[in-house]
C-alpha positions as CSV (number, residue, x, y, z in Angstrom):
1,M,-0.1,0.1,-0.1
2,T,1.5,3.5,-1.1
3,N,1.9,6.2,1.4
4,A,-1.0,8.1,-0.1
5,E,-3.4,4.9,0.4
6,D,-2.3,4.7,4.0
7,V,-3.3,8.5,4.7
8,S,-6.4,8.0,2.8
9,K,-7.2,4.8,5.0
10,F,-6.3,6.6,8.3
11,E,-8.3,9.8,7.2
12,R,-11.4,7.8,6.7
13,Q,-10.9,6.2,10.2
14,R,-10.7,9.6,11.6
15,Q,-13.7,10.9,9.8
16,E,-15.9,7.8,11.1
17,K,-14.7,9.0,14.7
18,L,-15.7,12.6,13.9
19,S,-19.1,11.5,12.9
20,R,-19.6,9.5,16.2
21,I,-18.3,12.7,18.4
22,K,-21.0,14.7,16.3
23,E,-23.6,12.0,17.2
24,L,-22.8,12.4,20.9
25,G,-23.8,16.1,20.4
26,I,-20.1,17.4,20.9
27,E,-18.9,20.2,18.8
28,P,-15.5,18.9,17.4
29,Y,-14.1,22.4,16.6
30,G,-14.5,24.1,20.1
31,S,-14.5,27.7,20.6
32,R,-12.8,29.8,23.5
33,Y,-11.4,27.7,26.2
34,E,-11.0,29.6,29.7
35,G,-8.3,29.0,32.4
36,A,-5.8,27.0,30.8
37,E,-2.3,27.2,32.2
38,A,1.1,26.7,30.5
39,A,2.2,23.0,31.0
40,E,5.5,24.2,32.5
41,D,4.2,26.5,34.8
42,I,1.9,23.7,36.1
43,K,4.9,21.4,36.7
44,Q,6.9,24.3,38.2
45,R,4.3,25.0,40.9
46,F,3.5,21.4,41.7
47,I,4.0,20.5,45.4
48,D,4.4,16.8,46.6
49,D,1.5,15.5,48.8
50,D,-0.7,18.3,48.4
51,E,-4.0,16.8,47.3
52,T,-5.8,20.0,46.9
53,Q,-3.9,21.1,43.9
54,Q,-6.0,21.7,40.6
55,A,-4.8,22.2,37.0
56,N,-6.3,23.2,33.7
57,C,-4.3,22.7,30.4
58,A,-4.9,22.7,26.8
59,G,-2.6,21.3,24.1
60,R,-2.3,18.8,21.3
61,I,-2.2,15.0,22.0
62,V,1.3,13.9,21.0
63,L,1.3,10.6,22.9
64,L,-1.6,8.3,23.9
65,R,-1.7,4.9,25.8
66,D,-5.0,3.2,26.2
67,I,-5.0,0.6,28.8
68,G,-8.8,-0.1,29.2
69,K,-10.4,1.8,31.8
70,L,-7.5,4.2,32.0
71,I,-5.9,6.5,29.2
72,F,-2.8,8.4,29.5
73,I,-2.1,11.2,27.3
74,T,0.7,13.6,26.8
75,L,-0.2,17.3,25.8
76,R,1.9,19.7,24.2
77,D,1.5,23.5,24.4
78,R,3.5,26.4,23.7
79,S,5.8,25.7,26.8
80,G,6.3,21.9,26.8
81,T,4.5,18.8,27.7
82,L,2.3,17.5,30.5
83,Q,0.5,14.1,31.3
84,A,-3.1,13.8,31.8
85,G,-4.9,10.7,32.9
86,L,-8.3,9.9,31.7
87,S,-10.4,7.3,33.8
88,K,-14.0,6.1,33.3
89,K,-14.4,6.6,37.2
90,L,-13.6,10.4,36.9
91,L,-15.1,11.2,33.6
92,G,-18.6,9.7,33.7
93,K,-20.5,10.5,30.7
94,Q,-17.4,11.9,29.1
95,W,-15.7,8.7,28.9
96,E,-17.2,7.8,25.4
97,L,-15.5,11.2,23.9
98,A,-12.1,10.1,25.9
99,K,-12.3,6.7,24.0
100,L,-12.6,8.6,20.6
101,L,-9.4,10.8,21.2
102,E,-6.6,10.3,18.9
103,L,-3.1,11.5,18.5
104,G,-3.1,15.0,17.1
105,D,-6.3,16.1,18.6
106,T,-6.3,19.4,20.5
107,I,-8.3,19.1,23.8
108,G,-8.4,20.8,27.2
109,A,-8.1,18.8,30.4
110,S,-8.6,19.9,34.1
111,G,-8.9,18.1,37.3
112,Q,-6.7,17.3,40.4
113,L,-2.9,17.5,40.0
114,G,-1.0,14.7,41.3
115,K,1.6,12.1,40.3
116,T,1.5,8.6,38.9
117,R,3.5,5.6,40.7
118,T,6.4,6.2,38.2
119,G,6.7,10.0,39.7
120,E,5.4,11.6,36.6
121,I,3.3,14.8,37.4
122,T,-0.2,14.2,35.9
123,I,-3.5,15.9,35.8
124,W,-6.3,13.3,36.8
125,A,-9.0,14.8,34.4
126,D,-12.6,15.0,35.7
127,S,-13.4,17.1,32.6
128,V,-12.2,17.0,29.0
129,T,-13.0,19.5,26.2
130,L,-12.4,18.6,22.5
131,L,-11.1,21.8,20.9
132,S,-10.0,20.6,17.5
133,K,-10.2,17.1,15.7
134,C,-7.2,16.1,14.0
135,L,-8.2,14.4,10.6
136,L,-4.8,13.5,9.2
137,P,-2.5,10.9,10.8
138,P,0.5,12.7,12.6
139,P,4.3,11.6,11.9
140,E,4.9,8.3,13.4
141,K,5.6,8.5,17.2
142,F,5.7,12.3,16.9
143,H,9.4,12.2,16.6
144,G,9.3,11.5,12.9
145,L,8.6,14.0,10.0
146,A,12.4,13.4,9.3
147,D,11.8,13.9,5.6
148,L,13.3,17.5,5.3
149,D,11.4,18.6,2.3
150,Q,8.0,17.6,3.9
151,R,9.1,19.4,7.1
152,Y,9.6,22.7,5.2
153,R,6.4,22.1,3.3
154,Q,4.3,21.3,6.3
155,R,6.1,23.5,8.9
156,Y,2.6,23.6,10.8
157,V,3.2,19.8,11.5
158,D,7.1,20.1,12.0
159,L,6.6,22.6,14.7
160,W,4.7,20.3,17.0
161,A,6.1,17.0,15.9
162,N,9.7,18.3,16.6
163,P,10.2,20.1,19.7
164,E,13.7,21.4,18.7
165,V,12.1,23.2,15.8
166,M,9.8,25.0,17.9
167,E,12.7,25.9,20.2
168,R,14.9,27.3,17.4
169,F,12.1,29.5,16.3
170,K,11.4,30.8,19.9
171,T,15.2,31.4,20.1
172,R,14.9,33.5,16.9
173,S,12.3,35.7,18.3
174,A,14.3,36.3,21.5
175,I,17.4,37.2,19.5
176,V,15.5,39.7,17.5
177,K,13.9,41.2,20.6
178,T,17.5,41.4,22.2
179,I,18.7,43.4,19.1
180,R,15.7,45.7,19.3
181,E,16.0,46.3,23.0
182,H,19.8,47.1,22.7
183,L,19.3,49.5,19.9
184,A,16.6,51.3,21.6
185,S,18.7,51.6,24.7
186,K,21.1,53.3,22.6
187,G,18.6,55.9,21.2
188,F,17.9,54.2,18.0
189,L,14.4,54.7,16.4
190,E,12.9,51.7,14.6
191,V,11.1,52.9,11.5
192,E,9.4,51.4,8.3
193,T,10.2,52.2,4.8
194,P,8.5,51.1,1.3
195,M,8.7,47.5,0.3
196,M,7.6,48.4,-3.0
197,Q,9.8,50.9,-4.6
198,A,9.8,52.8,-8.1
199,I,13.7,52.3,-8.6
200,A,15.4,49.1,-7.1
201,G,18.6,50.4,-5.5
202,G,20.8,50.2,-2.7
203,A,22.3,46.9,-3.3
204,A,23.5,44.7,-6.1
205,A,20.8,42.4,-6.9
206,K,18.1,41.3,-9.3
207,P,14.7,42.6,-8.3
208,F,11.3,41.2,-8.4
209,V,9.1,43.4,-10.7
210,T,5.3,43.9,-9.9
211,H,2.7,46.1,-11.5
212,H,0.4,48.7,-9.8
213,N,-2.8,48.7,-11.8
214,S,-4.2,52.1,-10.7
215,L,-1.2,54.0,-11.4
216,D,-0.3,51.7,-14.5
217,M,3.3,51.5,-13.4
218,D,5.8,48.9,-12.6
219,L,7.3,48.7,-9.1
220,Y,10.0,46.6,-7.6
221,L,9.9,44.6,-4.4
222,R,12.8,46.2,-2.5
223,I,16.4,44.7,-2.6
224,S,17.4,47.0,0.3
225,P,15.9,49.7,2.4
226,E,19.2,51.7,2.4
227,L,18.4,54.8,0.4
228,F,15.1,55.5,2.3
229,L,16.7,55.1,5.6
230,K,19.5,57.6,4.6
231,R,16.8,60.0,3.7
232,L,15.5,59.9,7.3
233,L,19.0,61.0,8.4
234,V,18.6,64.1,6.0
235,G,15.3,64.7,7.6
236,G,17.0,64.6,11.2
237,L,16.3,61.3,12.6
238,E,19.9,60.6,13.7
239,R,19.8,57.0,14.7
240,V,17.2,54.8,12.9
241,F,16.8,51.1,12.2
242,E,14.6,48.8,10.4
243,I,14.1,45.0,10.6
244,N,12.2,43.8,7.7
245,R,12.1,41.7,4.4
246,N,14.2,42.1,1.4
247,F,13.5,40.3,-1.9
248,R,16.2,39.3,-4.4
249,N,15.1,37.2,-7.6
250,E,18.0,35.0,-7.3
251,G,18.7,31.3,-6.7
252,L,17.8,28.9,-3.8
253,S,20.6,27.4,-1.8
254,R,21.4,26.5,1.7
255,R,22.3,30.2,2.4
256,H,20.0,31.9,0.2
257,N,16.1,32.5,0.3
258,P,14.9,35.2,-2.3
259,E,12.7,36.6,0.6
260,F,15.1,37.2,3.7
261,T,15.1,39.3,6.7
262,M,17.8,41.9,7.4
263,I,18.4,44.7,9.9
264,E,19.8,48.0,8.6
265,I,21.2,50.5,11.2
266,Y,22.2,54.3,10.4
267,Q,23.8,56.5,12.8
268,A,24.6,60.1,12.2
269,Y,28.2,61.4,13.0
270,A,29.7,57.9,13.0
271,D,31.7,56.0,10.6
272,Y,32.4,52.3,9.7
273,N,34.9,51.8,12.6
274,I,31.9,52.7,15.0
275,M,29.5,50.3,13.0
276,M,32.1,47.6,13.4
277,D,32.2,48.0,17.3
278,L,28.3,48.0,17.2
279,T,28.3,44.8,15.1
280,E,30.6,43.0,17.4
281,E,28.6,44.4,20.6
282,L,25.3,43.4,19.2
283,V,26.4,39.8,18.0
284,S,28.3,39.2,21.2
285,L,25.3,40.2,23.3
286,C,23.2,37.7,21.5
287,V,25.8,35.0,21.9
288,Q,25.8,36.0,25.7
289,K,22.0,35.8,26.1
290,H,21.0,33.1,23.8
291,C,23.9,30.6,23.5
292,P,25.2,28.2,26.0
293,G,28.8,29.6,25.8
294,N,31.2,31.6,23.9
295,K,31.9,28.9,21.5
296,V,29.1,27.7,19.2
297,E,28.9,24.4,17.2
298,F,28.2,25.1,13.5
299,G,28.2,22.2,11.2
300,E,32.0,21.1,10.9
301,F,33.2,24.3,12.7
302,E,33.4,25.6,16.3
303,I,33.0,29.1,16.3
304,D,34.7,31.2,18.9
305,F,33.0,34.5,19.6
306,T,35.6,35.7,22.1
307,R,36.4,39.4,21.8
308,P,38.1,41.3,20.0
309,W,37.5,39.8,16.5
310,R,39.9,39.9,13.8
311,R,40.0,42.7,11.4
312,A,41.8,42.2,8.1
313,K,42.2,44.2,4.9
314,Y,40.8,43.0,1.8
315,G,43.8,43.5,-0.3
316,E,46.0,41.7,2.3
317,L,43.6,38.6,2.4
318,L,43.6,38.5,-1.2
319,K,47.3,38.4,-1.3
320,E,47.3,35.8,1.5
321,H,44.7,33.3,0.0
322,G,44.6,34.2,-3.7
323,G,48.3,34.7,-4.2
324,C,48.1,38.1,-5.9
325,D,48.6,41.6,-5.4
326,I,45.2,43.7,-5.9
327,D,47.4,46.4,-7.6
328,D,48.7,43.9,-10.0
329,T,45.8,43.8,-12.3
330,E,47.2,41.3,-14.8
331,A,48.0,38.9,-12.0
332,V,44.5,39.3,-10.5
333,R,43.1,38.3,-14.0
334,E,45.6,35.3,-14.5
335,K,44.4,34.1,-11.2
336,A,40.7,34.4,-12.2
337,R,41.4,32.6,-15.5
338,Q,42.9,29.7,-13.5
339,L,39.6,29.8,-11.4
340,G,37.6,29.2,-14.5
341,V,36.2,32.8,-14.5
342,D,35.6,34.5,-17.9
343,E,37.0,38.0,-16.9
344,S,37.3,39.4,-20.4
345,Q,34.1,41.4,-20.1
346,M,34.7,42.6,-16.5
347,D,36.3,45.6,-15.1
348,D,39.2,45.1,-12.8
349,A,37.6,45.5,-9.5
350,V,34.9,43.0,-10.4
351,V,37.5,40.6,-11.5
352,A,39.4,41.0,-8.0
353,N,36.2,40.4,-6.4
354,E,35.6,37.1,-8.2
355,V,38.9,36.0,-7.1
356,F,38.3,37.0,-3.5
357,E,35.0,35.2,-3.3
358,A,36.6,32.0,-4.7
359,T,39.9,32.0,-2.6
360,V,39.3,34.1,0.5
361,E,35.8,33.6,1.8
362,E,36.1,29.8,2.4
363,N,39.0,30.6,4.8
364,L,37.1,33.0,6.9
365,I,35.7,30.8,9.7
366,A,36.2,32.8,12.9
367,P,34.5,36.1,13.2
368,T,36.4,38.4,10.7
369,F,35.8,41.8,9.7
370,V,37.2,42.4,6.1
371,I,37.8,46.2,5.6
372,D,38.7,48.5,2.9
373,Y,37.1,47.3,-0.4
374,P,37.9,48.5,-3.8
375,A,36.1,51.9,-4.0
376,A,34.9,50.9,-7.4
377,L,32.7,48.2,-6.0
378,C,31.0,50.5,-3.3
379,P,29.2,53.4,-5.0
380,L,27.4,54.3,-1.9
381,A,30.5,54.3,0.3
382,R,32.8,57.1,1.4
383,R,36.4,56.8,0.0
384,K,39.3,56.6,2.3
385,K,41.2,59.9,2.6
386,D,44.6,58.3,2.6
387,N,43.8,56.0,-0.3
388,P,40.9,57.0,-2.7
389,Q,41.2,53.8,-4.4
390,L,39.7,52.0,-1.3
391,A,36.2,52.5,0.3
392,A,35.6,52.9,4.1
393,R,33.6,49.7,3.9
394,F,33.7,46.2,5.9
395,E,32.0,43.0,5.7
396,L,31.7,40.5,8.6
397,F,32.2,36.9,7.8
398,I,31.6,34.1,10.2
399,A,31.7,30.4,8.9
400,R,32.5,31.2,5.3
401,M,29.2,33.3,5.3
402,E,29.1,37.1,4.9
403,L,26.8,38.2,8.0
404,A,27.0,42.1,7.7
405,N,28.0,44.9,5.4
406,A,28.7,48.5,6.4
407,Y,30.1,51.7,5.2
408,T,31.2,55.1,6.2
409,E,28.3,56.6,4.2
410,L,28.9,58.9,1.0
411,N,27.1,62.0,1.6
412,D,28.5,64.2,-1.1
413,P,25.8,64.7,-3.6
414,A,28.1,65.4,-6.7
415,Q,30.2,62.2,-6.1
416,Q,27.0,60.2,-5.5
417,H,25.6,61.4,-8.9
418,E,28.9,60.6,-10.6
419,N,28.9,57.1,-9.0
420,F,25.4,56.5,-10.0
421,L,26.4,57.1,-13.7
422,T,29.2,54.6,-13.6
423,Q,28.3,51.1,-14.5
424,L,31.0,48.5,-14.0
425,R,31.1,45.7,-16.5
426,G,30.1,42.3,-15.0
427,E,28.2,44.0,-12.2
428,E,24.5,43.9,-11.3
429,E,22.8,47.0,-12.8
430,S,20.7,47.8,-9.7
431,L,24.0,48.6,-7.8
432,T,24.3,51.8,-9.6
433,K,20.6,52.7,-10.5
434,M,20.0,56.4,-10.8
435,D,17.6,57.6,-7.9
436,S,17.4,61.4,-8.7
437,D,15.3,62.1,-5.6
438,Y,18.1,60.6,-3.3
439,I,20.4,63.0,-4.9
440,T,18.1,65.8,-4.3
441,A,18.0,64.7,-0.7
442,L,21.8,64.8,-0.3
443,K,21.7,68.3,-1.6
444,Y,19.7,69.4,1.3
445,G,22.7,67.8,3.5
446,M,23.1,64.5,4.8
447,P,25.3,64.4,8.0
448,P,28.4,62.0,8.0
449,A,27.1,58.7,9.0
450,G,27.8,55.0,9.5
451,G,25.6,52.4,7.9
452,L,25.2,48.7,8.8
453,G,23.2,45.9,7.4
454,I,23.2,42.3,9.3
455,G,21.4,39.4,7.8
456,I,19.1,38.2,10.5
457,D,18.4,34.6,8.9
458,R,22.2,33.9,8.7
459,L,23.0,35.3,12.1
460,I,20.3,32.9,13.5
461,M,21.7,30.1,11.5
462,V,25.0,30.5,13.3
463,L,23.9,31.1,16.8
464,T,21.5,28.1,16.6
465,G,23.8,25.7,14.7
466,A,21.3,25.4,11.8
467,V,23.4,24.7,8.6
468,T,20.7,25.6,6.1
469,I,18.7,28.8,6.0
470,R,15.4,26.7,5.6
471,D,15.7,25.7,9.1
472,V,15.4,29.2,10.4
473,V,12.8,30.6,8.1
474,L,9.3,29.3,9.1
475,F,8.0,29.1,5.5
476,P,11.0,29.1,3.0
477,L,10.4,29.3,-0.7
478,L,10.6,25.8,-2.3
479,R,10.5,24.3,-5.7
480,P,7.3,22.9,-6.6
481,A,6.5,19.6,-5.1
482,R,6.8,16.6,-7.4
483,S,3.4,15.2,-8.3
């Protein structure tokens, strides 16, 4: 019998029980349920040998043992699990309902709190309420649903079938809360900027295109909120941040989802050194509060977050791992050819970056700030005074992944206009897309500032040990299921 036939058979059996429940005059999809207490709270307040304790808990049945006139069930709610004992003697007329309960059903159970002979804290229920009937068979033993593709497609099952998944997403929420609270304590204001934009700018990426019918105009799902956030600096909001979605019309991989969460932070009168300190401070705080120690297991790596983190120049790393001097353009191009890169239609800076990505990034395991990128690659960044060929920019790498990108922001409108007009061969067009209104904003005067973007999904990956981005995104984009 195929899996589909198995499901169909079990679903029919559950439909039959649903009909019998209705015949008892019981509503199988209950409404508001009063007085339920979290399972873990009930266990925490339990006092041995106190027979006056009462408890009321609601949750999904994840284990069920029917031994005749006694049924033991395990309920799982948002906090954990708690056992309930259902007996014919205590339930009376509700015993008929108890015998029709199945794995996956959501119920409320209330009664005296005690312990079994084996010492397990248990609600000896004198009342049971069916809150939602489960019509599809749950994963075997509720520790199953091991098929990764099925888990991602049916996250609604994965969350209650695999407790560690629930914990990871709770941790994600807690980490984001820590970041928000820390920034608020430093005077940053959380804001929201447009998700649909007339011009796709602020980053190098292919945008998703949509159409506004009333205005009869194409719009782009944003690839970055950068240019809008910097407009706010012009307006006098000196410390701002936004945590929200970006959309990039690119491939799927263990580290890429086309829809992803980022935080972007801008601070007036700062530079990329201050943003480097802020990045280290924020991530270290998250490690301190949400990880078991200063070292985190991530796939084959053990990441040591002990401060201070390494700061290394882009050109020095290229020479160390790529074996070529960034100023020797022919040597860089020769290295690119050796790596199989067709560099003939690329500008020098783009070729250097191709070599960097192929030779350097795989060696950046421990937290490393890569600083001072080729200025040609950074049209929104200020150039370094002592070397205009370099931009005051850093990227943070951990476990071979880029987690953060930051600049000392360019606030010269004439230079920004010139940069927008320059399109490097081999580079994404959106990187230098002309946004005339942004130039107008700069003409009103933007204070010198530091800007920072951190990939929230990748940060959560590293801090929770999840080696694929699909494990930290509740509903990742997937290829169509095979029929």
